[in-house]
C-alpha positions as CSV (number, residue, x, y, z in Angstrom):
1,M,-188.6,18.2,48.6
2,S,-185.6,16.0,47.6
3,T,-185.8,13.6,44.8
4,A,-184.7,10.0,45.0
5,A,-181.6,10.9,42.8
6,E,-180.6,13.8,45.1
7,L,-180.9,11.5,48.1
8,D,-178.5,8.9,46.5
9,R,-176.0,11.4,45.5
10,P,-173.0,11.6,47.9
11,R,-173.0,14.8,50.2
12,G,-171.0,17.6,49.4
13,R,-170.6,16.4,45.7
14,P,-172.7,17.7,43.0
15,A,-173.7,15.4,40.4
16,P,-171.6,16.2,37.2
17,R,-173.4,17.3,34.1
18,L,-172.2,15.1,31.4
19,P,-171.9,17.2,28.1
20,S,-172.9,15.7,24.8
21,L,-169.8,14.2,23.0
22,S,-168.8,15.0,19.8
23,L,-168.4,12.3,16.9
24,S,-164.7,12.3,17.2
25,A,-165.0,11.7,21.2
26,W,-167.3,8.8,20.6
27,L,-164.9,7.4,18.0
28,L,-162.0,7.8,20.5
29,L,-164.0,6.0,23.1
30,I,-165.2,3.2,20.9
31,G,-161.4,2.6,19.8
32,C,-160.3,2.5,23.7
33,V,-162.9,-0.2,24.2
34,A,-161.9,-2.1,21.1
35,L,-158.2,-2.1,22.1
36,A,-158.9,-2.8,25.9
37,I,-161.1,-5.8,25.5
38,P,-158.8,-8.4,23.8
39,T,-155.7,-7.2,25.9
40,M,-157.4,-7.4,29.3
41,L,-158.7,-10.9,28.3
42,T,-155.2,-12.0,27.7
43,V,-153.9,-10.2,30.8
44,A,-156.5,-12.2,32.8
45,R,-155.6,-15.3,31.3
46,F,-151.9,-15.3,31.6
47,S,-151.2,-13.0,34.5
48,W,-154.0,-12.8,36.8
49,S,-154.0,-16.7,37.5
50,T,-150.4,-16.3,38.7
51,E,-149.0,-15.4,42.3
52,Q,-147.3,-12.4,40.8
53,G,-150.4,-11.1,39.1
54,G,-153.2,-12.5,41.2
55,H,-154.1,-9.0,42.5
56,G,-155.1,-7.7,39.3
57,P,-158.8,-8.2,39.5
58,L,-158.9,-6.6,42.9
59,V,-156.8,-3.6,41.9
60,L,-159.0,-3.1,38.9
61,A,-162.3,-3.3,40.9
62,T,-160.9,-0.9,43.6
63,G,-159.3,1.5,41.2
64,L,-162.6,1.8,39.2
65,W,-164.3,2.4,42.7
66,L,-161.8,5.2,43.5
67,L,-162.6,6.7,40.1
68,W,-166.3,6.6,40.7
69,R,-165.8,8.1,44.1
70,E,-163.4,11.0,43.0
71,V,-164.5,11.9,39.6
72,P,-167.6,13.9,40.6
73,G,-165.5,16.1,42.6
74,V,-163.1,17.1,39.8
75,W,-165.4,17.2,36.9
76,P,-165.9,20.8,36.9
77,L,-162.1,21.0,36.0
78,R,-162.9,19.4,32.8
79,R,-161.3,21.0,29.7
80,P,-160.5,19.2,26.6
81,G,-156.5,18.5,26.4
82,S,-154.3,19.9,23.8
83,G,-154.6,18.5,20.3
84,V,-150.9,18.7,19.4
85,V,-150.0,16.7,22.7
86,V,-152.6,14.0,21.7
87,A,-151.4,13.9,18.1
88,L,-147.8,13.4,19.4
89,L,-148.4,10.8,22.1
90,L,-151.4,8.6,20.8
91,P,-149.6,7.4,17.5
92,V,-146.5,6.3,19.6
93,C,-148.8,4.3,22.2
94,L,-150.7,2.8,19.3
95,L,-147.6,1.8,17.2
96,L,-146.0,0.2,20.4
97,Y,-149.2,-1.6,21.3
98,L,-149.5,-3.0,17.8
99,V,-145.9,-4.2,17.7
100,A,-146.4,-5.9,21.1
101,H,-149.7,-7.4,20.2
102,I,-148.2,-9.0,17.1
103,T,-145.0,-10.1,18.9
104,G,-147.1,-11.4,21.9
105,I,-145.3,-9.5,24.5
106,I,-148.2,-9.0,26.8
107,E,-146.2,-6.9,29.4
108,I,-145.4,-4.2,26.8
109,E,-148.9,-4.5,25.2
110,G,-150.6,-3.8,28.5
111,F,-148.6,-0.8,29.3
112,A,-149.0,0.5,25.7
113,L,-152.7,0.1,26.1
114,Y,-152.5,2.0,29.5
115,G,-150.6,4.8,27.8
116,A,-153.3,5.0,25.1
117,L,-156.0,5.1,27.6
118,L,-154.3,8.0,29.6
119,V,-153.8,10.0,26.4
120,A,-157.4,9.4,25.5
121,A,-158.5,10.6,29.1
122,Y,-156.3,13.6,28.6
123,A,-157.9,14.4,25.3
124,L,-161.4,14.2,26.7
125,L,-161.0,15.6,30.3
126,G,-157.7,17.6,30.3
127,G,-154.6,17.7,32.4
128,A,-156.2,19.4,35.4
129,V,-158.6,16.4,36.0
130,L,-155.8,13.8,35.5
131,R,-153.5,15.6,38.0
132,E,-156.4,15.5,40.6
133,L,-156.9,11.8,39.9
134,W,-153.2,10.9,40.1
135,F,-153.6,8.2,42.5
136,P,-156.3,6.1,40.9
137,I,-154.3,6.5,37.7
138,V,-151.1,5.2,39.1
139,Y,-152.9,2.6,41.1
140,L,-154.6,1.2,38.1
141,G,-151.3,0.7,36.5
142,F,-150.7,-2.4,38.9
143,V,-153.4,-4.3,36.8
144,F,-150.8,-4.9,34.1
145,P,-148.1,-7.4,34.7
146,P,-144.5,-5.7,34.9
147,P,-141.7,-7.4,32.6
148,D,-140.3,-10.7,34.2
149,Q,-136.8,-9.3,33.5
150,V,-137.3,-6.3,35.7
151,V,-138.9,-8.5,38.5
152,A,-135.9,-10.8,38.5
153,V,-133.3,-8.0,38.4
154,I,-135.1,-6.4,41.5
155,T,-135.9,-9.6,43.5
156,Q,-132.9,-11.9,42.9
157,P,-130.4,-10.1,45.3
158,L,-133.2,-10.1,47.9
159,K,-134.0,-13.8,47.3
160,I,-130.4,-14.7,47.9
161,A,-129.9,-12.5,51.0
162,I,-133.3,-13.8,52.5
163,S,-132.2,-17.4,51.9
164,E,-128.9,-16.9,53.5
165,Q,-130.3,-15.3,56.6
166,A,-132.7,-18.0,56.9
167,V,-130.2,-20.7,56.7
168,N,-128.0,-19.0,59.2
169,L,-130.9,-18.5,61.7
170,L,-132.0,-22.2,61.6
171,Y,-128.2,-23.4,61.7
172,A,-127.9,-21.4,64.9
173,L,-131.0,-23.0,66.2
174,G,-129.3,-26.4,65.6
175,Y,-130.9,-27.6,62.5
176,P,-128.7,-29.6,60.0
177,I,-129.0,-27.1,57.3
178,G,-126.7,-25.4,54.8
179,S,-126.7,-23.7,51.4
180,S,-125.0,-24.1,48.2
181,G,-125.4,-22.0,45.0
182,V,-129.1,-21.9,44.3
183,T,-130.2,-24.8,46.6
184,I,-130.7,-25.1,50.5
185,Q,-129.9,-28.5,51.9
186,I,-132.0,-29.2,55.1
187,A,-131.2,-32.9,56.4
188,Q,-131.5,-35.1,53.3
189,Y,-133.8,-32.7,51.3
190,D,-132.7,-30.0,48.8
191,L,-134.8,-26.9,48.3
192,L,-134.4,-24.4,45.5
193,V,-133.9,-20.9,46.5
194,A,-136.1,-19.6,43.7
195,A,-138.9,-21.8,44.9
196,A,-138.4,-20.9,48.5
197,C,-138.2,-17.1,47.9
198,A,-141.0,-17.1,45.3
199,G,-143.1,-15.1,47.5
200,L,-141.1,-12.0,46.5
201,N,-142.8,-12.2,43.2
202,S,-145.9,-11.1,45.0
203,I,-144.2,-8.0,46.3
204,I,-146.0,-6.0,43.6
205,S,-149.3,-7.3,44.8
206,L,-148.6,-6.5,48.4
207,T,-147.4,-2.9,47.4
208,A,-150.7,-2.3,45.5
209,I,-153.0,-3.5,48.3
210,C,-150.9,-1.4,51.0
211,L,-151.0,1.7,48.6
212,F,-154.7,1.4,48.5
213,Y,-155.1,1.1,52.2
214,I,-152.8,4.0,52.8
215,Y,-154.5,6.3,50.3
216,V,-158.0,5.6,51.5
217,R,-157.1,5.7,55.2
218,H,-154.6,8.7,55.2
219,Q,-155.1,10.5,51.9
220,A,-155.5,13.9,53.9
221,N,-152.3,13.3,55.9
222,W,-150.0,13.0,52.9
223,R,-146.9,13.4,55.1
224,Y,-147.5,10.3,57.2
225,A,-148.9,8.5,54.3
226,A,-145.5,9.0,52.5
227,L,-143.7,7.6,55.5
228,L,-146.0,4.5,55.8
229,M,-145.3,3.9,52.2
230,L,-141.6,3.5,52.8
231,T,-142.3,0.5,55.2
232,I,-143.9,-1.5,52.4
233,V,-140.7,-3.2,50.9
234,P,-139.1,-3.8,54.3
235,I,-142.5,-5.5,55.4
236,A,-142.5,-7.7,52.3
237,I,-138.9,-8.9,52.8
238,F,-139.8,-9.7,56.4
239,A,-142.9,-11.6,55.5
240,N,-141.0,-13.4,52.8
241,F,-138.2,-14.3,55.4
242,I,-141.1,-15.8,57.5
243,R,-142.3,-17.8,54.5
244,V,-138.9,-19.3,53.7
245,I,-138.6,-20.4,57.3
246,L,-142.0,-22.1,57.1
247,L,-141.0,-23.9,53.9
248,I,-137.8,-25.3,55.3
249,L,-139.4,-26.3,58.3
250,I,-142.2,-28.1,56.6
251,T,-139.5,-29.8,54.2
252,Y,-137.5,-31.0,57.3
253,Y,-140.4,-32.4,59.4
254,F,-142.9,-33.5,56.6
255,G,-140.7,-33.9,53.4
256,D,-140.1,-32.3,50.2
257,A,-143.5,-33.3,48.7
258,A,-145.3,-31.6,51.5
259,A,-143.6,-28.3,51.0
260,Q,-144.3,-28.4,47.1
261,G,-148.0,-28.8,47.4
262,F,-150.7,-27.3,49.6
263,A,-148.0,-26.1,52.2
264,H,-146.4,-24.0,49.5
265,D,-149.6,-22.1,48.7
266,F,-150.4,-22.0,52.4
267,A,-146.9,-20.4,53.3
268,G,-147.7,-17.8,50.5
269,L,-151.1,-17.0,52.0
270,V,-149.3,-16.6,55.5
271,M,-146.7,-14.4,54.0
272,F,-149.3,-12.1,52.5
273,L,-151.4,-12.1,55.7
274,V,-148.2,-11.2,57.9
275,S,-147.6,-8.3,55.5
276,V,-151.0,-6.8,55.7
277,L,-151.3,-7.3,59.5
278,T,-147.8,-5.7,59.9
279,I,-148.8,-2.6,58.0
280,F,-152.0,-2.5,60.2
281,A,-150.0,-2.8,63.4
282,I,-147.4,-0.1,62.3
283,D,-150.1,2.1,61.5
284,A,-152.0,1.7,65.0
285,L,-148.6,1.9,66.8
286,A,-147.7,5.1,65.0
287,T,-150.8,7.0,66.1
288,P,-148.7,9.8,67.9
289,L,-146.7,10.4,65.1
290,R,-149.7,10.5,62.6
291,R,-151.4,13.0,64.7
292,A,-148.1,15.2,65.0
293,L,-147.7,15.1,61.1
294,G,-151.3,15.9,60.7
295,N,-151.5,18.6,63.4
296,G,-154.1,16.4,65.3
297,H,-156.3,15.6,62.3
298,D,-156.2,12.5,60.2
């Protein structure tokens, strides 16, 4: 007769038998928690409240859910990692963490913590488990904010190109619009390119959410999943183009103040919604391709 615990267990996945941990393993876990708590509080305070990092709590929750779902299946592969590798990598991560914490560089501190946690996981679980859990591990990296300089270098050329195309389109439609340097002129109003194209800062958020959808929906069909991933950046660019058009038109018809308040945030929400719906639409339209790459199975 099945017990309640057996009934609650996912079918086909035996419950892992958790071994007793050594004193060194407990000390390692306690150290990880002591490092993680202050850093995560700082990340939540300075990154998760922004448009660029607002996806953090969602990524953390869904990433932990992925680990909870997949760890039981790979637990039998558990073997403690090489002590030499741990001894070489852990001090480097901790030193980088300490320097970043003292200097207040939260981007470096977050990824140094992430590296230290991965080394600790390798020490306790081994490389075979981490390889099987590669996607949740990579996905959880989106919890931490990337360096602003890196984001600026990647997005600045895209912002300029998007603003130029938006101006060209509206000019062709008869609007009194032009651009000069970092500003867009529409009638008597000036709109900064950086403000209009700020939605590109959320490209990381969009990438994280779309990767989660693709992995959960098409994990078994990795060829199709890889092709769908290639559409994320073009979709983000298209959605931000729509956002810029909306902000310019709001400025033209309702004034500069309207475009800087609620409408600015609303345009960002529309951009994100357009991006996600476009991914869903492409996925639906590409059903024949998915079946061909998956040999009829998804």
